[in-house]
N, C-alpha and C positions, 0 to 999 in steps of 0.2 A: 514565525509570521501567527503563533494562534494567538501572541498577547496582543497581537494586529485586528484582532478578529472581534466581530460585532455580531455576524448573521446568525450565532446559536441561541443568542437571547430572544425573549419571547416577540414577539411584534418588528423584529428589528429586520430590515430586507436589505436586501444587494444596495439598493439606492441610498438609504442612508448612510449604508457602511462607506459608500464610495465620497461623499458630500464629506462625510471626516474625514479619509484620508485626504482628500482634495484641499483640505483647510491646512495640511500640510502637520498634520495629528496624527500620527501610528500607534502609538502603543498607549495600552490601558493606562499606563502611571502619566504621559502626555495628555489622555483624554481628563484624567483628573485635576492636574494643572491648569488646563486651559479652556474650561467646559467653557467659560463664561466671553470665550471668542468664536465658538463654533455659532453657525446659523442654523441653527434645526429647532422641529419643534419641542415646546415645551413637555408635550404628552411623550415624545419620545426620550428624552434628557431626563424624565422620572423611571423611563423604565431601563435604559441604559445602565445610569449611576447603578444602582441595586447589582443589576446583571454583570457589573466590574467586578466588584466584591465577591459576589456569588462565583463569580468563574474565578477569581485568584483561590478562594478556597478549593474551589474543588481541583484547580491545578496544583496548589499546595499538597491538599492530599493524597495527589497523582492519581485520583479520578477518571481513571481514561472511559467508562463506560459512560459517565456522563455527559464528554465531547462526544464520545462514539454514536450519543443516542441525538443529542441538539444539534450538532453540525449534519449540514445536508452530507449525503457521503462522497456527493463529487470532490467533497472540500474534506475530506479527513488530512490528505497530505497534509495541509496547514499546520497539523500536532504532530509531525514528524520530530522536527529537533528536542521538543520537551520531551519526548517518550521512545527516544530513538535508542535509550539504554536497555529497553526489553522488547527489541525489534523481533519479528520473524521476518526471512526472504523465505516465500513460497513457491513452488514450482512443483506439480504433477507430472507422471506419465500415464496412458491410458491404454486401453487394447482399440478405443475408437471415441468417435465425439462425442455421441450422445449417452448422458447417467443412466438413463433409460435402458440402456441395449450392450451397455460397456461397462467394464469396471477400472479399477485404478491396479495398476501395477509397481509406480517406484511415489513417494511423495518424497522431496526433501525440502530439507529445514534449517537455512542458516542465520547463523544469530548475528552475524558480522564476527566472528574469530573461530566457530566449528561448523562443520557443514554434514550433516547428517542426514543418509537416506534410509526408508524405510521400507522396504519388498514385503510385496504380496508375496503369504506361504511362508515368512522368514519373521517378521515383525512388526508388519503394517500395522498391529491393532496399536502397538504403542504412541501414535502419534497422539491418540485421545488425552493422553495423559501429556503428550509433551506440549501441544496446545495451551494448556494452562500456565505454563511459565511467562505467556510474552501478552503484553499491554497493544502491542501493533502489528499488526499484519503488511506486506508489502507484496505486490504480484506483479504479473503482467495480464491483462485479461480474467486475472482469477476472477472478478465478480459475475461473469457470466460462464468461465471454464473450471476454474481448479475448486472454488469454492463449494461451487454448488454438487460437483462430485462428491468430495468429503463430506458434506453434508449428508447425500444418499447414503453412502455408505456406513458413516459413523454420525447418525440423528445424536447422538446425545452430546456431539462439539455444538458449543453455544455459538460458538462464533460473535462473543459480546465485544471483542477489540476493536479496536480503529482500524480500519482497513484501507489501504492508499492501491487503488487499481491506477499502475503507473501511465499504460495505454491513453489513459482520458487527459491529465495533465498534459503529457507528451503530444498528444495533438494538437493542444493550445498553444504549444511554440512549435507546431510546422514540423513535429518529426513521427513519423507517419510508417503506418506498415506493420510489419511482425517483428517482433525483437528481435529475430537477426539480423533484418534490416538496420533497424535503430542502433543497433550495435555498433554496425561498419561504420556508420554516418557519425558516431561518438568516438574512433577510435579504438573500439575494445575489441582483442584478440581474442580466438580460442585456440587451444591445443592443433596441432597437426592431428592428433586423432581424430576431433570433434569437431573440424573445418568441414562444413558441408553435411552435417546431420539434423534429419528435421524431426518434423512429428512423426510423421510416418515411417523415418527409419528407426524410432523409439520402436514405434508397433514390431517394427519387423524385428529387431535385436531382441526385442520379450519373447516373440514365436522363437527364435533359434534358443533361447534359452531356456524355454521349456523343450525341446527335444533333447537339452542337455549339454548346450555350449555354455560354459561357464564365462569363457571371455569376452562372449554378446554382454553377459549382465553386466561386466565390468565396463565394459564401454557403456554402457547405457548409465551407469552410474555414476561415471565420469561426465555423460553430456548432462545429466540432472545437477550435479553438483556444480560445472559452469553455468549453468541458466543461474542459479539459485546465487550464488557467487557475483554473476554480473548485475543482476538486481541492486545489488548494493551501489556498485561502481554507475549505474546508473541515473541513483539519484543522488548519488556525491556529485555528477557532473551537471544536474538537471535544474534541483532545488530554488537554486537561486533566481534559475531562468522564470521557475516556476512564481516565484514570488513579484520579481520585476514585472511580469506579465499583466500580473495582476493589480498593482499598483497602476502599471501605468493604464490602466482602464478608466483610471476615475482621474483621471488629468483628462 
């Protein structure tokens, strides 16, 4: 989808992008080959042609920061396929809902192979170095919840990566509600131990762990690991629908 994208180019908006798509031109290479077929203002053509070359160079050099800054945040998901080899699926557990009055208990990071969980009072500080490994972050409600919490506790983390908060593109394809509800709609199952556990239960489990219940921590970590692993399953199941929905808007 990234190589079908034009809205990250200066002074190119969604209207021009949709006009390009409606002409049957999807990729940057298609545009370069068939530009004479397009009915767009010459002024826009003179911006898009160098914009394509510039974009190709940044993509070739894997300059994720360029696309993170130039793409609208709600459209970062478009770059997922190009940068998914260095992706982190992220989810946190906390003692409450407000970063000002609560704190993080667990941060889970899944790279598509290994699920890592970082625990307050054990190794939570290690996430600072861990986040530096990734070009792309995937969360659910992370723009409003997870990343602000992490940034408050670890202000040195830049969060300069591309970031797809799946809650928003999922809404565009009529998948609404919380993460667990969407998992059910997509046919994603959880283990017997974690079925029915909610964010409020996660707070309870942490409190039990602080009172010495090690098994409560293990259940909390299993719950968190399923959250981050399931994020990968969700985007695998829905990315093509995000793309189809976007292109259908140009018809």
